[in-house]
N, C-alpha and C positions, 0 to 999 in steps of 0.2 A: 357473816358467818359466826358460829358459836366459838368463843375464845375461852380457853382453859389453861391452867398451869398445873404442873405436876406437884403432888404432895411430896414431902420430904421422905427419904428412905426410912427414917426412924418411924414416921407415922404409918407408912405402908407396912412395915414389919409388925407393928402393933395390930393393924387391921387383919393381916394374914394370920396372926396368932400362932397356934400350935399346928396348923395345917401342914401336912407333909408333902402333898402334891398340889402344886399351884400352876394355874394357867394364866399367863398375862395376855390379855386380849386387847389388841390395838384396834383403832378405827381409822379407815383410810380417807376420811373426808375432812370435816372442819378442824379436828384436833391435829391432823397431819399438817395442815397448812400453817397452824400456829406452833408447830414443832413441839407438841406436848404429848401426843399419843399415837403417832403413826407406827409403821413397822420398825423404823430405826429406833424410836424411843422404846417400843415394846421389847426389842432385843436387848437394849442397854439395861432397862429395868430388870429384865429377866436375869441377866448376867450379874448385876449388882446384888440381887436378892440371893442368888445361888452362892456367890462368893462371901457375902457378909454373914449369912446364916451358917455357912461351913466354918468360918473363922470363929463364930460364936459357939460352936459345938452343937449346933442344932441344924444340921444340913437338911435342905429341902430339895425335892425334885421339882424343878421349875422349867416350864416350857413356855413358848410364846407363839401367838398366831395373830394375824391381822385380817379383819374382814373389811369389805368395801364401806359398809355402813352398819353400825351396831343398832341403829334405830329401825331396821326393817327385818321382818321375820325371814325372808328368803335368804338373806346373807347369813343370818344366825344359824339357819339350818345346815349350812356348810360346815360348821364346827361342832355339830351336835355330839358326835362321837368323842371328840376331845374334851368337851365340857363335862360330859357324864363321867369321865374317868378321873376327875380331880376332886380334891377336898374343898377348894375355893377358887373362884375366878376373880382375878384382879383386873377390873375393867379400866382401860386407859381411854375410855370414851367420855362424853359429857354425861351429865346427870340423867339425860334421857337414855343414853346407851346402857348405863348401869341398870336402870329400871327395866329396860327392854329385855336384857339378858335374864334378869331375875324373874320376869313375867313369863318369858318363853321357856325357861328351864326352872320350874318351880321347886325342884328337889335339889338345886345347887346353890350353895352360899356364894353371894357376889358382893364384892367390896370395891369402893372407888379408889383409883390411883391418881385421880385428878381433882382439882377444884374448878368447877364451872364458874366462870367469872361474868361474862356478858356477851351480847351480840355486838360485834364491831368490825373494824377493818384495820389493816396494817397502814400506819401513817409514815413509817420509815422502816428500814431493815431492823428487825428485832423489837419493834414497838407496835402494840395494838391498842386501839382506843375505842371506847364504847360509843355506839351511834344509835342504838335502838333499844327501847325498854319493853318492846312487845306489849303495848297497852291494848291492842286489839281494836283501836279506833283511830286510824292514822290521820294526823292533821298536817302532814308535811306540805300539802297543797296550799295551806294558809300561812306557812312560815318559811317559804323560800327553800324548802328541802332540807331544813335544819330542825332537828327535833328538840323542842324546849324541855321535854320530859327527861331525855337522856343527857342533853348538853348543859342544861341549867342545873347547878348543884342543888337547887331547891325545887326543881321540877315545876317552876311557875308557868302558868298558862296565860297570864294577863299582862305580861310585860316584865321588865327588869325590877328587881327589888329595891334598887336605890343604893345598894351597898357596893356596887362595882366601882373600880377606879382605873381609869385609862384603859377601859375595855377588858379588865381582868376581874375575876370573881373575888369577892371578899373572903370566901372560904379558903381559897388557895390562889396566891398571886400568879402561879404558873398555869392556872386554868382560865382560858378565855371565857368571858361572860357570854353565855348562850344567847341571850337576847341582843347583845351587841352584834354577835355574828348574824343573827336574823335581820336586824336593822340594816347592817351594812350590805347584806346580800340583796334585800329588797330595794334598797336605795340604788345599788349598782344596776339593778334590772329595771329601774323606773317603775316600781310597783309598791311604793310606800303606802298608797291608798288602801292596800289590803289590810294594813294594821288598823285602819279606822273603822272597819266593819265590826259591828258588835256580834259576838258569837255566843251561842247558848252554852250553858255549863257543860263541861265534858261528861260524856256517859262512861263512867268508870266501871259499869257493870260488865263491860267487855274485857276488863282487866282481871285482876285476881279476886276481886270482891265476890264474884259469882261462883267461886270454886274452880276446879279443874276445867279448862276450856277444851272444846272439841269442834272441829269443822266437818260437816257432812255435805258431800257433793253427790246428790242422788244420780246425776248424769254420769258419774264415774263408777258407781257401785255396780258390782256384778249381780247382786240381789237387793232389790229395794224393799224396805220395810213396808208391811201392809198398814194402811192408814185406817 
């Protein structure tokens, strides 16, 4: 899932600026799971913003609403009337959600209430860890289901750097060496021979080097483009 964390109230107030009518928009999917931008958080941020601006002598009219997913038009359509009636929308969605609202409602100013951090999973209560860098050319089948791009501090693809100690990264002793994890996993599965296979250089064109990425499934489209 996409993992994010809330911006500070002071930063949010700066982003909202002189706007008098604010809509705090929560998202009911990823950021709800990581307790950053769901309906509960939207209500809290809304209340904090109302209270702090009132105490500062610049009271604002702040409301909150949460949609199932900010990244899909059909859910944003449900709040069209509320969005059009405000000076600014404070999105508690990921960076995609912020941009989706701005694109869907081009005449409305939209600002982020969260910092989008990474794609990851909860490793324990209150702790989320990165697991995927969305490179667009997954090699997990070669590395035992452990991503060297996300798990290695240097994103090395040809094995460990030689700086790890006792299975921990030289960058941070609290971070397990990604390649140690890969080696241990393959060894436990009796598949160390996979590491002996010579692989071609990774195709990074599927990552950010080629600009914004897009997936097109013609079998799912309602209208196919003419060729």
